C-alpha positions in Angstrom: -13.3 47.6 1.6 -15.2 44.4 0.8 -14.6 41.1 2.5 -15.5 37.6 1.4 -16.1 34.5 3.3 -15.2 31.0 2.2 -16.9 27.8 3.1 -14.8 24.9 3.9 -15.5 22.0 1.5 -14.4 18.5 2.3 -13.3 16.5 -0.7 -14.5 12.9 -0.7 -12.6 10.6 -3.1 -14.8 7.9 -4.7 -13.5 5.0 -6.8 -15.7 2.6 -8.8 -15.5 0.4 -11.9 -16.1 1.9 -15.4 -19.3 -0.1 -15.9 -22.7 1.0 -16.9 -24.3 -0.1 -13.6 -21.8 1.8 -11.5 -22.0 4.9 -13.8 -25.8 4.8 -13.5 -25.5 4.5 -9.7 -23.1 7.4 -9.4 -24.7 9.6 -12.0 -26.3 12.0 -9.6 -23.1 12.7 -7.7 -20.8 12.6 -10.8 -22.9 15.3 -12.6 -23.7 17.4 -9.5 -27.3 16.7 -9.9 -27.1 15.6 -6.2 -25.2 18.0 -4.0 -24.3 17.8 -0.3 -23.4 21.0 1.4 -19.8 21.0 2.6 -18.8 18.0 0.5 -17.3 17.7 -3.0 -17.0 14.3 -4.6 -14.2 13.4 -7.0 -14.4 10.2 -9.0 -11.7 7.7 -10.1 -12.7 4.8 -12.5 -10.8 1.6 -12.3 -11.5 -2.2 -12.8 -12.8 -3.9 -9.7 -9.9 -6.3 -9.1 -7.5 -3.3 -9.1 -9.8 -1.5 -6.6 -9.8 -4.6 -4.4 -6.0 -4.7 -4.4 -5.7 -1.0 -3.8 -7.9 -1.1 -0.8 -6.0 -4.1 0.6 -2.6 -2.6 0.1 -3.5 1.0 1.2 -2.6 2.4 -2.2 -4.4 5.6 -3.2 -6.6 5.1 -0.3 -10.1 6.2 -1.4 -12.7 7.5 1.0 -15.3 5.4 -0.8 -14.4 2.4 -2.9 -16.4 -0.2 -4.8 -15.2 -3.5 -3.7 -16.0 -7.2 -4.2 -17.4 -8.7 -1.1 -14.7 -11.3 -1.2 -12.2 -8.5 -0.6 -14.0 -7.1 2.5 -12.4 -9.5 5.0 -9.0 -8.1 4.1 -9.9 -4.5 4.6 -12.6 -4.8 7.4 -10.4 -3.1 9.9 -10.1 0.1 7.8 -13.5 0.1 6.0 -17.1 -0.5 6.8 -19.9 -1.2 4.3 -22.4 1.4 3.2 -26.1 0.5 3.3 -26.5 1.6 -0.3 -24.7 0.7 -3.5 -24.7 -3.0 -3.5 -24.7 -5.2 -6.6 -26.8 -8.1 -5.7 -27.9 -11.0 -8.0 -31.4 -12.1 -7.2 -31.3 -15.6 -8.7 -28.6 -14.7 -11.2 -24.9 -13.9 -11.1 -21.5 -14.8 -12.5 -21.6 -17.6 -15.0 -19.3 -20.4 -16.1 -19.5 -20.5 -19.9 -17.9 -22.8 -22.5 -18.1 -23.6 -26.2 -19.1 -27.1 -25.2 -22.1 -28.4 -23.2 -20.3 -29.6 -20.0 -22.4 -30.7 -17.1 -21.8 -29.4 -13.6 -19.6 -32.4 -12.6 -17.5 -32.2 -15.8 -16.8 -28.5 -15.4 -15.2 -29.0 -12.0 -12.4 -30.9 -13.7 -11.5 -28.1 -16.2 -9.1 -25.2 -16.0 -11.3 -22.1 -15.6 -10.3 -18.5 -16.6 -11.3 -16.3 -13.8 -11.4 -12.4 -13.5 -9.4 -12.2 -10.2 -9.0 -14.1 -7.0 -10.5 -11.3 -4.9 -13.7 -11.2 -6.9 -16.9 -12.5 -5.4 -17.3 -14.6 -8.5 -14.1 -16.5 -7.6 -15.3 -17.0 -4.1 -18.6 -18.4 -5.3 -16.8 -20.6 -7.8 -14.6 -22.1 -5.0 -17.6 -22.7 -2.9 -19.2 -24.5 -5.8 -16.1 -26.5 -6.7 -13.4 -26.3 -4.0 -10.7 -28.2 -5.9 -11.3 -26.4 -9.3 -8.2 -25.2 -11.1 -8.2 -21.6 -12.2 -6.1 -19.0 -13.9 -6.5 -15.2 -13.7 -7.4 -13.4 -17.0 -8.5 -9.8 -17.3 -12.4 -9.9 -17.2 -12.8 -8.5 -20.7 -10.4 -11.0 -22.2 -12.1 -14.1 -20.8 -14.6 -14.6 -23.5 -12.1 -13.9 -26.4 -9.5 -16.3 -24.9 -12.1 -19.1 -24.3 -13.2 -18.7 -28.0 -9.5 -18.9 -29.0 -9.3 -22.2 -27.2 -6.8 -21.1 -24.5 -9.3 -22.3 -21.9 -12.1 -24.8 -22.0 -14.3 -22.5 -19.9 -14.4 -19.1 -18.3 -16.0 -17.3 -15.4 -17.7 -14.2 -16.6 -18.9 -11.1 -14.8 -20.2 -7.7 -15.9 -21.8 -7.3 -19.3 -20.5 -10.7 -20.4 -23.5 -12.2 -18.6 -25.7 -10.8 -21.4 -23.4 -11.2 -24.4 -21.8 -14.6 -24.1 -24.5 -16.4 -26.2 -23.8 -14.0 -29.1 -20.3 -15.2 -29.1 -21.4 -18.8 -29.5 -20.8 -19.8 -25.9 -23.0 -21.9 -23.6 -23.9 -21.3 -20.0 -22.8 -24.3 -17.9 -23.6 -22.9 -14.4 -25.1 -19.7 -13.2 -23.6 -19.3 -9.8 -26.3 -16.9 -8.7 -28.9 -19.5 -9.3 -26.8 -22.2 -7.7 -26.3 -20.0 -4.6 -30.0 -19.2 -4.3 -30.9 -22.9 -4.6 -28.5 -23.7 -1.9 -29.2 -20.9 0.5 -32.5 -19.3 -0.5 -30.7 -16.0 -0.5 -29.6 -13.5 -3.3 -25.9 -13.5 -4.2 -24.2 -10.3 -3.0 -21.4 -9.5 -5.5 -20.0 -6.1 -4.7 -20.7 -3.0 -2.5 -19.3 0.3 -1.5 -16.9 0.5 1.4 -16.1 3.7 3.3 -13.0 4.5 5.4 -13.7 4.3 9.1 -11.3 7.1 9.8 -13.8 9.6 8.4 -15.8 9.1 11.6 -19.4 8.1 12.2 -21.0 11.5 11.3 -19.2 11.9 8.0 -19.6 8.3 7.1 -23.4 8.6 7.5 -23.4 11.8 5.5 -21.6 10.3 2.6 -23.8 7.2 2.8 -26.9 9.4 2.5 -25.4 11.2 -0.5 -24.8 7.9 -2.3 -28.3 6.8 -1.6 -29.7 10.1 -3.0 -27.5 9.6 -6.1 -29.0 6.1 -6.7 -32.5 7.4 -6.0 -32.0 10.3 -8.5 -30.9 7.8 -11.2 -33.8 5.5 -10.6 -36.2 8.5 -10.7 -34.5 9.9 -13.9 -33.8 6.7 -15.6 -33.6 7.8 -19.2 -31.1 10.6 -18.6 -29.1 8.4 -16.2 -29.0 5.6 -18.7 -27.9 7.9 -21.5 -24.9 8.9 -19.3 -24.2 5.3 -18.4 -24.2 4.2 -22.1 -20.6 5.6 -22.5 -19.5 2.8 -20.2 -21.7 0.1 -21.7 -19.2 -2.2 -23.4 -20.7 -4.0 -26.4 -24.3 -3.3 -25.2 -27.0 -1.5 -27.1 -29.4 0.7 -25.2 -31.9 -2.0 -24.6 -29.3 -4.5 -23.3 -27.7 -1.8 -21.2 -31.1 -0.9 -19.7 -31.5 -4.6 -18.8 -28.0 -4.9 -17.3 -28.5 -1.8 -15.2 -31.8 -3.1 -14.0 -30.2 -6.3 -12.9 -27.7 -4.5 -10.6 -29.2 -1.1 -9.8 -32.6 -1.5 -8.2 -34.4 -1.4 -4.8 -31.8 -3.6 -3.3 -29.1 -1.0 -4.4 -30.9 1.6 -2.3 -30.8 -0.8 0.7 -29.7 -4.5 0.9 -32.7 -5.4 3.0 -32.4 -7.9 5.9 -31.9 -10.9 3.6 -29.3 -9.0 1.5 -27.3 -8.2 4.6 -27.7 -11.8 5.8 -26.5 -13.0 2.5 -23.3 -11.0 2.8 -22.6 -12.5 6.2 -23.5 -16.0 5.1 -21.3 -15.8 2.0 -18.2 -14.6 3.9 -18.8 -17.0 6.8 -19.0 -19.9 4.4 -15.8 -18.8 2.7 -14.0 -18.6 6.1 -15.3 -22.1 7.1 -14.3 -23.5 3.8 -10.7 -22.2 4.3 -11.0 -19.8 1.3 -10.9 -16.7 3.5 -8.0 -16.9 6.0 -9.6 -14.8 8.7 -12.9 -14.5 10.5 -15.1 -11.8 9.1 -17.0 -9.1 11.1 -19.5 -7.5 8.6 -20.4 -4.0 9.6 -22.8 -1.7 7.7 -22.7 2.0 8.5 -25.6 3.0 10.7 -26.6 -0.6 11.6 
């Protein structure tokens, strides 16, 4: 008579946006190139504003979820931030674009199409122009609707930062550059949050697995980029490589002291400006 033993495997649910940079980051875990004994990772792909809302409302509560930093104050009691997985703009970031060459003061009087009120792009916009009027439009519809004349300007994120000029649009303000000029810091846009209920040991284990996935992709860039290309909207391989390089790099492995300071400064400024209604306690796993 033969007997078999089974090893308990803990499923970790991971949610992130269907973008080439996130796909590149999670390549190691999604393809089982990186394995963690006792853990199995399952992936859900969803746009970032929907992930922000889901984390806020407790819907489909994922163990790990990509979020905009602007959403963190609303979920800080249930989630902490992982040390790895951040998308940080080092002198670049979301942009206000328009068919017309507005100056920075003129643009503040226009109705701006924005990709969601919980995005960090929106928070940065409101810090730049507190009284600006906005209207939410799906992020991938902002450039088309600006071109159609429905809005005089739009706030673009993701691949639009590289493709807007091909559509005949002009950059009015790069909020990453504006933020760096004002603070001397990079602009932290999004990160990976992990459920506190997993407990410190499992949170640290999952964080290490994510870091290893990012390191694997950086070490095997060509194959990871080939995988990420299926999510590279309107980008050829060269442009996708540039975009991935903007948001998956050494800072993605670890924010660094100035990156973590930037997260705290951004959210504190949002709170003091009245954009964020509650005081924020930023906590990184293992810090």
